[in-house]
FIVO-798550 format. One line per 2 residues: number of its first residue (from 1); their letters; for each residue x, y, z of N, C-alpha, C. Coordinates in Angstrom, 3 decimals. Atoms other than C-alpha are relative to their C-alpha. Layout:
<sites>
NUM = a = X Y Z X Y Z X Y Z | ...
</sites>
This chain:
<sites>
1 = mt = 1.337 -0.542 0.532 14.138 -13.988 9.326 -0.046 1.070 -0.829 | -0.124 -1.513 0.823 13.598 -11.580 6.476 -1.424 0.743 0.154
3 = dr = 1.077 -1.055 0.048 11.315 -8.828 6.803 -1.218 -0.061 -1.149 | 1.170 0.414 0.809 7.687 -9.327 5.073 0.004 1.178 -1.176
5 = gf = -0.240 -0.905 1.353 8.126 -6.036 3.348 1.147 0.349 -0.871 | -1.109 0.174 0.865 11.455 -6.484 2.335 -0.072 -0.861 -1.373
7 = ss = 0.321 1.311 0.872 10.307 -9.742 0.767 -0.733 0.288 -1.049 | 1.156 -0.235 0.977 7.278 -8.260 -0.843 0.683 1.128 -1.145
9 = ql = -0.715 -0.928 0.863 9.694 -5.671 -2.505 0.587 -0.475 -1.107 | -0.886 0.915 0.638 12.077 -8.094 -3.955 -1.249 -1.019 -1.091
11 = ag = 1.103 0.641 0.593 8.761 -9.637 -5.337 -0.813 0.758 -1.229 | 0.725 -0.952 0.634 7.733 -6.745 -7.053 -1.193 0.600 0.224
13 = fs = 0.744 -0.950 -0.651 5.452 -5.112 -4.602 0.597 1.265 0.215 | -0.416 -1.297 -0.558 5.583 -1.469 -3.905 -0.770 0.501 1.149
15 = lt = 0.636 -0.860 -1.186 4.473 0.627 -0.897 -0.832 0.914 -0.695 | 0.894 -0.671 0.050 1.010 1.918 -1.348 -0.673 0.663 0.799
17 = ta = 0.879 -0.540 -1.103 -0.700 4.474 0.417 -1.321 0.772 -0.740 | 1.124 -0.483 0.183 -4.373 5.387 -0.174 -0.608 0.737 1.191
19 = ei = 0.640 -0.630 -0.745 -6.280 8.287 1.258 -1.448 -0.154 -0.080 | 1.423 0.302 0.427 -9.949 7.338 1.577 -0.785 0.591 0.492
21 = ly = 1.101 -0.870 -0.422 -12.577 9.851 1.939 -1.457 -0.724 -0.111 | 1.038 0.459 0.257 -15.814 8.839 2.781 -1.178 0.839 1.007
23 = rl = 0.967 -0.467 -0.631 -19.165 9.724 4.077 -0.709 -0.426 1.260 | 0.398 0.589 -1.046 -20.397 9.546 7.491 -1.165 -0.247 0.051
25 = pd = 1.349 0.555 0.139 -23.426 7.366 7.887 -0.960 0.837 0.661 | 0.982 -0.924 -0.434 -25.297 9.588 10.300 -0.214 1.413 -0.308
27 = hp = -0.409 -1.602 0.575 -23.810 12.969 8.772 0.081 -0.067 -1.410 | -0.411 0.117 1.163 -23.949 12.367 5.092 0.604 1.427 -0.775
29 = sl = -0.777 -1.195 0.661 -22.680 16.009 4.296 1.357 0.088 0.591 | -1.319 0.276 -0.575 -19.633 15.226 6.310 0.985 -1.020 -0.478
31 = lq = -0.701 0.729 0.514 -16.581 13.740 5.215 0.876 -0.661 1.118 | -1.000 0.788 -1.218 -14.004 11.208 7.207 0.962 -0.235 -1.060
33 = sf = -1.118 0.722 0.981 -10.549 10.419 6.020 0.528 -1.043 0.869 | -0.554 1.175 -0.757 -9.105 6.920 6.509 1.286 0.088 -0.950
35 = iw = -1.532 0.205 0.429 -5.305 6.116 5.762 -0.165 -1.577 -0.422 | -0.579 1.688 0.296 -4.620 2.558 4.041 1.294 0.178 -0.430
37 = qd = -1.313 -0.159 0.436 -1.114 1.559 3.632 0.383 -1.170 0.104 | -0.176 1.125 -0.203 0.053 -1.653 2.442 0.797 -0.112 -1.249
39 = yd = -0.519 -0.010 1.603 2.580 -3.301 -0.499 -1.130 -0.423 -0.631 | 0.979 0.584 0.908 0.756 -3.775 -3.659 0.619 0.176 -1.307
41 = th = -0.716 -0.059 1.301 1.351 -4.009 -7.203 -0.861 1.181 -1.151 | 0.550 -1.077 1.066 0.844 -1.321 -9.805 -0.162 -0.388 -1.343
43 = pr = 1.121 -1.208 -0.424 -1.536 -0.451 -11.710 -0.995 -0.366 0.345 | 1.458 0.819 -0.559 -4.174 -2.777 -10.622 -0.108 0.335 1.441
45 = fp = 0.060 -0.056 -1.059 -3.428 -2.684 -7.084 -1.403 -1.169 0.659 | 1.037 0.886 -0.284 -5.392 -5.936 -6.200 -0.360 -0.074 1.452
47 = rl = 0.082 -0.353 -1.475 -4.752 -5.239 -2.406 -0.757 0.816 0.340 | 0.750 -1.500 -0.336 -6.238 -1.937 -2.173 -1.815 -0.485 -0.493
49 = qt = 1.222 0.215 0.727 -9.288 -3.346 -4.554 -0.880 -0.998 1.131 | 0.569 0.844 -1.093 -10.059 -6.076 -2.170 -0.234 0.377 1.579
51 = fl = 0.482 -0.557 -1.026 -10.083 -3.728 0.839 -1.113 0.868 -0.270 | 1.309 -0.693 0.186 -12.382 -1.592 -0.901 -1.285 -0.751 -0.398
53 = df = 1.028 0.859 0.380 -14.597 -4.350 -1.969 -0.618 -0.394 1.330 | 0.766 0.386 -1.522 -14.998 -5.211 1.807 -0.470 1.090 0.289
55 = ws = 0.446 -1.413 -0.742 -15.340 -1.581 2.751 -1.505 0.320 -0.729 | 1.613 -0.573 0.856 -18.576 -1.113 0.166 -0.756 -1.083 0.653
57 = en = 1.190 0.969 -0.672 -20.113 -4.581 1.603 -0.048 -0.069 1.271 | 0.247 -0.073 -1.294 -19.387 -4.285 5.133 -0.340 1.292 0.862
59 = le = -0.152 -1.033 -1.006 -19.088 -0.908 6.302 -1.123 1.266 -0.577 | 1.131 -1.213 0.191 -22.014 1.795 6.262 0.613 1.410 -0.820
61 = gr = -0.503 -1.186 0.445 -19.650 4.718 5.373 0.099 -0.131 -1.761 | 0.080 0.091 1.121 -20.249 5.408 1.725 1.521 0.677 -0.248
63 = lf = -1.340 -0.646 0.390 -16.892 5.877 -0.185 -0.440 1.222 -1.013 | -0.304 -1.054 0.511 -16.235 9.111 -1.598 0.937 0.385 -1.040
65 = ki = -1.184 0.021 0.790 -13.026 9.429 -3.045 1.177 -0.574 0.399 | -1.143 0.968 -0.320 -9.713 7.360 -3.077 0.929 0.586 -0.734
67 = mv = -1.089 -0.523 0.974 -6.183 9.184 -3.921 0.906 -1.113 0.489 | -0.686 0.788 0.006 -3.586 6.914 -4.303 1.697 0.262 -0.251
69 = ah = -1.510 -0.296 0.361 0.233 7.401 -3.914 0.887 -1.262 0.211 | -0.773 1.045 0.136 2.660 4.768 -5.084 1.485 0.122 -0.004
71 = rk = -1.218 -0.180 0.410 6.175 4.040 -4.892 0.921 -1.048 0.015 | -0.482 1.379 0.083 8.474 1.453 -5.924 1.790 0.323 0.748
73 = li = -1.178 -0.108 -0.709 11.484 1.421 -3.423 1.306 -0.612 -0.347 | -0.917 0.890 0.591 13.519 -1.136 -4.642 -0.115 -0.336 -1.382
75 = gp = 0.353 0.580 1.417 14.268 -1.935 -8.214 1.243 -0.973 -0.329 | -1.205 0.990 0.372 16.660 -4.392 -9.832 1.253 0.286 -0.267
77 = ae = -1.511 -0.378 0.103 19.518 -2.262 -10.529 0.477 0.489 1.428 | -0.321 -0.108 -1.274 19.629 -1.331 -7.057 0.436 -0.951 0.936
79 = lk = -0.475 1.239 -0.704 20.308 -4.575 -5.643 1.144 -0.593 -0.692 | -1.428 0.682 0.867 23.696 -6.096 -5.968 0.416 -0.924 1.034
81 = lv = -0.566 0.838 -0.951 25.131 -8.872 -4.577 1.838 0.171 0.153 | -1.129 -0.216 -0.528 28.309 -8.693 -2.722 1.044 -1.168 -0.306
83 = sg = -1.077 1.142 0.303 31.460 -10.839 -4.047 0.826 -0.231 1.148 | -0.890 0.155 -1.103 33.229 -10.548 -0.729 -0.142 0.956 1.252
85 = ey = 0.040 -0.787 -1.354 33.610 -9.094 2.861 1.444 0.571 0.410 | -1.273 -0.325 -0.554 36.589 -6.979 3.892 -0.482 0.540 1.483
87 = rl = -0.264 -0.389 -1.568 37.096 -6.343 7.610 1.275 1.182 0.632 | -0.927 -0.719 -0.541 39.066 -3.337 9.023 0.114 -0.121 1.350
89 = n = -0.446 0.296 -1.585 40.925 -3.658 12.395 -0.544 -1.533 0.342
</sites>
């Protein structure tokens, strides 16, 4: 069974982390931080956008700022197929 994260990377997805700052509903002058992480595609980030749309429609904490970090972990040039297997001993 293949790991979902590895399969996503081979399909062109990359690890994306977003720090979401939002205002507390009862104390709007205070900010709270939430970390979201998933495999998503750059530059439009459709999975992150879906999550933020859900947040805006269903949660009371008003979004203040979103900081996104994105890292492509596996590229086409880094994946090499092995033509043979050699065993020692």
